[in-house]
C-alpha positions in Angstrom: 89.0 104.7 74.0 85.8 102.7 73.9 83.3 104.2 76.3 81.2 101.0 76.2 84.1 99.2 77.9 83.3 99.0 81.6 86.9 99.6 82.7 87.1 102.8 80.6 83.8 104.0 82.1 85.1 103.3 85.6 88.3 105.2 84.8 86.3 108.2 83.6 84.0 108.1 86.7 87.1 107.9 88.9 88.8 110.8 87.1 85.6 112.9 87.4 85.4 112.2 91.1 89.0 113.2 91.6 88.5 116.5 89.6 85.3 117.2 91.7 87.4 116.6 94.8 90.0 119.1 93.7 87.3 121.6 93.0 85.8 120.8 96.4 88.7 122.6 98.0 87.3 125.9 97.0 83.6 125.0 96.5 81.8 124.7 99.8 79.8 121.5 100.2 82.0 119.2 98.2 84.1 117.0 100.4 87.5 117.4 98.7 89.7 114.6 99.9 86.9 112.0 100.4 86.0 112.5 96.7 89.6 112.1 95.5 90.1 109.1 97.7 86.7 107.6 96.7 87.6 108.0 93.0 90.8 106.0 93.5 88.8 103.4 95.5 86.2 102.9 92.7 89.1 102.6 90.2 90.9 100.0 92.4 87.7 97.9 92.8 86.2 98.1 89.4 89.0 99.4 87.1 90.7 96.0 86.6 94.1 97.3 87.8 94.8 94.3 90.0 97.4 94.6 92.8 98.8 97.8 91.3 95.4 99.4 91.7 95.3 98.4 95.4 98.9 99.6 95.9 97.8 103.0 94.5 94.7 103.0 96.7 96.9 102.2 99.8 99.2 105.1 98.9 96.2 107.4 98.3 94.7 106.4 101.7 98.0 107.4 103.4 98.1 110.7 101.6 94.4 111.4 102.3 94.7 110.5 106.0 97.8 112.6 106.3 96.2 115.5 104.5 93.2 115.5 106.8 95.4 115.5 109.9 97.8 118.1 108.7 95.0 120.4 107.4 93.8 120.8 111.0 96.9 120.4 113.1 99.3 122.8 111.3 96.9 125.8 111.0 95.6 125.2 114.5 99.1 125.2 115.9 99.8 128.5 114.1 96.6 130.0 115.6 97.5 128.9 119.1 100.9 130.5 118.7 99.2 133.7 117.5 97.0 133.7 120.6 93.6 133.2 118.8 91.3 131.3 121.2 89.2 128.3 120.3 86.0 130.2 121.1 86.9 132.7 118.4 87.3 130.0 115.9 84.0 128.4 116.9 82.2 131.7 116.5 83.8 132.0 113.0 82.8 128.5 112.1 79.1 128.9 113.3 78.8 132.2 111.4 80.5 130.7 108.4 77.9 127.9 108.3 75.1 130.4 108.6 76.7 132.6 105.9 76.9 129.6 103.6 73.1 129.3 103.6 72.4 133.0 103.5 74.8 134.0 100.7 75.7 130.9 98.6 79.4 130.2 97.8 81.0 133.4 99.3 78.9 133.4 102.5 81.0 130.7 104.1 84.1 132.9 103.9 82.3 136.1 104.7 80.6 134.5 107.7 83.9 133.0 109.0 85.7 136.3 108.7 82.9 138.2 110.3 82.5 135.7 113.1 86.2 135.8 113.9 86.3 139.6 113.8 83.1 139.9 116.0 84.3 137.4 118.6 87.7 139.1 118.8 86.0 142.5 118.9 83.9 141.4 121.9 86.8 139.7 123.6 89.4 142.5 123.1 87.1 145.5 123.0 88.8 147.3 120.1 88.7 147.1 116.3 92.4 147.7 116.2 93.1 144.7 118.4 90.5 142.4 116.7 92.0 142.7 113.2 95.3 140.8 113.8 93.5 137.8 115.0 91.1 137.9 112.0 94.1 138.1 109.7 95.7 135.1 111.5 92.4 133.1 111.1 92.3 134.0 107.4 95.9 132.8 107.0 95.1 129.6 108.8 92.1 129.0 106.6 94.2 129.5 103.5 96.9 127.2 104.8 94.3 124.5 105.4 92.9 124.9 101.9 96.4 124.7 100.5 97.2 121.5 102.4 94.0 119.9 101.3 94.5 120.9 97.6 98.1 119.6 97.6 97.0 116.3 99.2 94.3 116.0 96.4 96.9 116.7 93.7 99.2 114.0 95.1 96.3 111.6 95.1 95.5 112.5 91.5 99.2 112.1 90.5 99.2 108.7 92.2 96.1 107.7 90.3 97.5 108.9 87.0 100.8 107.0 87.7 98.7 103.9 88.4 96.8 104.3 85.2 100.1 104.6 83.2 101.6 101.5 85.0 98.5 99.3 84.5 97.8 100.3 80.8 
């Protein structure tokens, strides 16, 4: 591997973007799927893969778009079935964002959980009644992260397959 070769450098940059995207699922502030998708786009444009590169990019686009939609729809549907109102999720989201800046890295999760619990405690009037909604919100957040990670892994696998096919 000659690192002075521009196609090799593009491949390394694309791979690093995809890895950063996969890490972005658990690291707040890194846009996971856009980084994975962007890595494939850079490789398709500058990597010299030709039509195969564009085919991989098209497949990655479908997976990324599907991942974004599914990551919100599936957990949201589960929360609706569990009876968790949108206002509770908004409270969790706002406190999660505040927590992200107050306590780096873990503050997002702590703020989200605290916000959901507090909103449900105010709405339902009891700790015992607020906790099941909080657990459902945590499960939904975990499901959303899992969907996003799996979509990123599929994008990475498509890219690796494209590398193998165009080498």
